[in-house]
Each structure stands twice: as structure tokens, then as C-alpha cells.
C-alpha positions as CSV (number, residue, x, y, z in Angstrom):
1,M,0.0,0.0,0.0
2,P,1.4,3.4,-0.9
3,V,2.0,6.3,1.4
4,Y,-0.5,9.2,0.6
5,L,0.4,12.7,1.7
6,N,-1.9,15.7,1.8
7,D,-1.4,18.9,3.8
8,S,-4.7,19.8,5.3
9,D,-3.7,23.2,6.6
10,D,-5.7,26.3,5.9
11,D,-2.6,28.1,4.6
12,I,-3.9,28.0,1.1
13,D,-6.5,30.5,-0.1
14,S,-9.8,28.8,-1.1
15,A,-9.3,30.1,-4.6
16,A,-5.9,28.2,-4.9
17,T,-5.3,25.6,-7.5
18,V,-4.4,22.0,-7.2
19,E,-0.9,22.9,-8.4
20,D,-0.6,25.4,-5.4
21,A,-1.6,22.6,-3.0
22,L,1.0,20.2,-4.4
23,A,3.6,23.0,-4.3
24,Q,2.8,23.6,-0.6
25,I,3.6,19.9,0.1
26,D,7.0,20.5,-1.5
27,K,7.6,23.9,0.2
28,K,6.9,22.4,3.7
29,N,9.2,19.4,2.9
30,L,6.4,17.1,4.1
31,L,7.8,14.1,2.2
32,I,11.2,14.0,4.0
33,P,10.1,11.7,6.9
34,Y,8.9,9.2,4.3
35,W,11.9,9.0,2.0
36,S,13.3,5.9,3.7
37,D,10.0,4.1,3.5
38,P,10.1,1.6,0.6
39,R,6.5,2.1,-0.4
40,R,5.4,4.2,-3.3
41,K,4.7,7.8,-2.3
42,V,1.8,9.8,-3.7
43,K,1.2,13.6,-3.2
44,V,-2.5,14.5,-3.2
45,G,-3.5,18.1,-4.0
46,V,-7.1,19.0,-3.1
47,V,-9.0,22.2,-3.6
48,V,-12.1,22.5,-1.4
49,D,-15.1,24.7,-2.0
50,P,-15.7,26.2,1.5
51,E,-19.3,27.3,0.8
52,A,-20.5,24.0,-0.7
53,R,-18.1,22.0,1.5
54,T,-17.2,19.8,-1.4
55,I,-14.0,18.9,-3.3
56,K,-13.7,21.2,-6.3
57,E,-10.6,19.6,-7.8
58,W,-8.0,17.1,-6.9
59,K,-4.8,15.6,-8.4
60,A,-2.6,12.7,-7.3
61,V,1.1,12.7,-8.3
62,S,3.3,9.7,-7.8
63,V,6.7,10.7,-6.3
64,E,9.9,8.9,-7.4
């Protein structure tokens, strides 16, 4: 089973893009604790619509 990583902070503006969410994972170096884990790593960027309380957009990126 892969390791899935998503940053659920409210640091990103609700108008942000999936690419912004993925960049935030890189900026915060959130993958570092998992580099030695032999499982496949997947970054998941999610944009949530705060009014509708639903997922507007998401993207999963496998990390080598």
C-alpha cells in the first residue's frame, strides 16, 4: 500500500489551484520523513469549496 500525503492546513486560499496545493507539500518538505519508507509515495493536492463544503478539484502525483 502506498503512502499518501496531503497537507490539510488552511494556509492556502480557497481560490488556490491543485498545483498550489502540491507545491505547498514540497515547500513544507512534508515528504522528508517518508523517503526511507520503501513504499510508493503519492502527493495528493485537493481544492475544497468552502461554501459548498465539497471537493472542487484534486490531483494525485506519484513521487519517485
